C-alpha positions, -999 to 999 in steps of 0.1 A, spaced: 0 0 0 15 33 -10 15 59 17 14 96 8 40 116 26 38 153 31 68 174 32 78 190 65 68 224 52 33 211 43 28 194 76 41 224 95 17 246 76 -11 221 82 -3 219 119 -4 257 123 -37 259 104 -53 232 125 -61 255 154 -81 278 131 -97 249 111 -108 228 141 -121 256 163 -157 247 168 -156 214 149 -177 186 162 -183 150 155 -208 123 165 -198 88 173 -221 59 181 -210 34 207 -227 1 214 -230 -3 251 -253 9 279 -228 32 294 -215 52 265 -177 54 264 -155 60 234 -123 40 234 -90 59 230 -83 42 196 -118 51 183 -115 86 195 -81 90 178 -95 77 146 -125 100 148 -103 131 155 -80 121 126 -109 116 102 -125 150 112 -92 167 108 -85 152 74 -120 162 62 -116 197 75 -81 203 60 -83 182 28 -50 165 39 -44 128 46 -54 116 81 -27 128 106 -11 107 133 -34 113 164 -29 96 198 -54 98 226 -42 86 260 -75 75 275 -111 65 268 -137 93 268 -167 88 290 -200 98 274 -209 125 299 -215 161 288 -185 183 297 -160 154 299 -127 163 282 -96 146 271 -64 157 254 -51 141 222 -19 148 204 -13 153 167 23 144 156 34 159 123 60 143 100 87 166 113 81 155 149 63 186 160 32 181 180 -1 199 185 -25 194 214 -62 187 206 -89 190 232 -120 168 228 -151 177 248 -183 158 250 -210 183 239 -240 159 241 -250 123 245 -281 108 228 -285 72 237 -253 55 225 -242 85 204 -215 107 219 -212 141 202 -179 159 207 -163 192 200 -128 192 188 -104 222 194 -68 223 185 -42 244 203 -32 276 186 5 268 183 25 236 178 53 224 199 86 220 180 101 186 175 124 174 203 160 167 194 
């Protein structure tokens, strides 16, 4: 499978633009249990897909450290890692829960952290 690689300049530009593009974005995810919870992996996939759709870029590398409970106001922080190693924090907040559907707002930080090293 061929993987599209973005240049460091493209990713840096994309990472800087994420804060503007994701401000106020939201997503809805359906989970299949009685106590709604979104696994960290599913959350990372959802954030990456929303970001890709918003920016028109390939899905970025997103990592979320914990599951997200389906309770309004619950937040977690995920991290977007660009090809050059720079990172951008992303806050995900549960905006509403309707049965097994968890609706989230996604807000990226305004500035990226440079690559370590």
